C-alpha positions, 0 to 999 in steps of 0.5 A: 596425715592422709595428705603428707605424700601429695606434697612429697617433691620426689614423686611430684604428684603436686608438680607446678602447674598441675590441675587437680578437681576437687569435690565435697568441698565446703566453703566456710568463713574463717575471719570477718573483715569489719572494713568490707563487712563480710567474712573471709572464706576458706576452702576446708580440706576434702579427701575426694580429689583427682589429679589430672594428667596430660598426655606427657606424663608417660611414667604414670601411664605406661604399661610396665608401671601398671598392673593389667587387668587380666593379672589381678590376684584376689584379696590383694591390694594392687599398686596401680591400674591404668584403664579406660572408663566405659560405663558409670552407673548410678548411686544405689543403696546396697545391703553390704554389711557396714555400707549404705550406698554404692557406685559402680564404674566399668573400667577396661585396660587397653588389651582386655575387651572384658570390662571389671568393675571399679566399686566406690562405697559411702562417701567415695560415691561422689569420686566418679563426678570427677570422670566421665565415661571414655576418660583414662584413669590411673587408680593406685592402692585398690583392693581386688575382691576377684577377678571382676571387682575391684574396690576404691578405698581410702588409701587409694589416689586417682588420676584422670587423662580426660578424653578431650583435654582441650575442652576440659582445659577451657572449663578450668580456665572459665572456673578461675575467672569466675573466682 
């Protein structure tokens, strides 16, 4: 049930020729081919995905559809934030109750010079590997702790507009050739 909205035709999240990045995947055998004497493999589902944007997708990156970092209200869920990644920290152990590890990502919108911290906990600490410093990200459904800390949750969705899309396109096409 976590994935139903990704295939919604009205939202067009998984549009034709859309590039996505997955992490935390497991390749598992599902059927043995006796003639080839090897197993056919299947990519198991993962909740860790980023949707790559291009410059033409103005509806997702426009200021009118995103909340400004200066107008965040504590203890609320924000529909969407569009910001630039300015720093990615290493994964650390945490003493936060019910949590084991966390990773902090500093982001800033295009009007505010002061960055805020986007925090990823436990299993979600793998998600920052899907983007890099300088990339622009749109994050939907994040929890606002206070005006300087927001949290990526199990309901959050990540879009990435890479700083160097041509370089990333080469990497993606090379990956296709290797598979």
